[in-house]
N, C-alpha and C positions, 0 to 999 in steps of 0.2 A: 178517345180516352176520356174526354170531358163527359160525354154521354154515359159511359160506363160508370164513372164516379157518381153521377147524378142518379143513375138507376140503382146503384148500391145504396145510396143514402135514402132513396124513396122506399126501398124494400126494408131497410133497417127501421125506418120510421113507423112502418105499419106492423112490424113483426110482433111487438108486445101486444098490440091490439088483437091480432089474429090468435095469438097464443091464449090470451085471456078469454077470448070468445070460444075457442075450442074447449078449454077447461071448464067453462061455465056450463057446458052441456052434461057434465058429470065427471067423477074422478077418472083419471087417466094416467097411464104409464108413459114415460118420456118417449120411448120408441114409437108409441101409438100417436103421440103429438107430431112427431116427425112424419109419420105416415099420412096424417091428415093434411099437413102442410104440403107434402108431395102431391097429394090428390089435387090440391089447389094450385099446383105448379109453383109453389113458393119453396124452393129447395133450401133446406137448412141442415147443417151437420151437427153432430153431438157437441162438438167443440164450441159451437155458437149457442146451442140450446141450453146446455146445463148452466153456464154462467148467467144467462138471462133468467132461467127459472130460480136460481139462487137469489138474484137481485129482487125479483118479484116477491119471493118469500120473505126476504129481509125487509122489504117495504110493507109487509103485512097484507099483500094482495093474494097470496097463495099460502096454503098449508099442505102438509103431506102426511101420509101414514105408510107404514111398512106392511106389506102383505106377503104371506108365504106364496111361493111359486112351485108349481108341480114340475118345472123343468130347470131348477137351479136355485140360486140363493133368493132370499126375500127381495121383493121389488118395492120401489118407492112410487106411490100413487099420489098425484097432485089433485087438490081441490081448490076451488076459488073461495075466498073468504067473503064476509059481508062487505068489508072495505073494498075488496077486489071487485065485487059486483057493482058497488057504487062508482068506482073508477071506470069500469066497463060501460056503464050507462052514460057517463060523461063522454067517453070516447066514441060511443055510438052517435051522440049528438054532433060531436066534432067531425066525425067521418061524413055524416050527412051534409054538414055545412061545407066541408071541403069538396065533396062530390058536386054539390050545387055550384060552388065557385068555379071549379074546373070546367064543368059542362057549360056554364054560362060564358066563361072566357073563351073556350075553344069553339063552341058551337052556337053561341048566341042564344042559348035556351033561357027562357024566363019562367 
């Protein structure tokens, strides 16, 4: 049980980073974000993704636009903002620092 809680917290901690990284590659529809996360074996459901996208948008890191769909109602496509890109760059640095710290602690790498 303790390991599962820790694993969940670790995944939650990197989810925003992964989502910003995915969106930084170009505008994308929410279900395609879920598909990208699945490919990376980071499983996320819509009930987790949508509140996170809303929070990132409310914090000025994402914007969205509506586009017509050939198979139903218009779709909301997300884009990263300039501020989002700046945050992502900082997260890239933090990720590298954490990766170094973990590898050094676990494997004695220098």
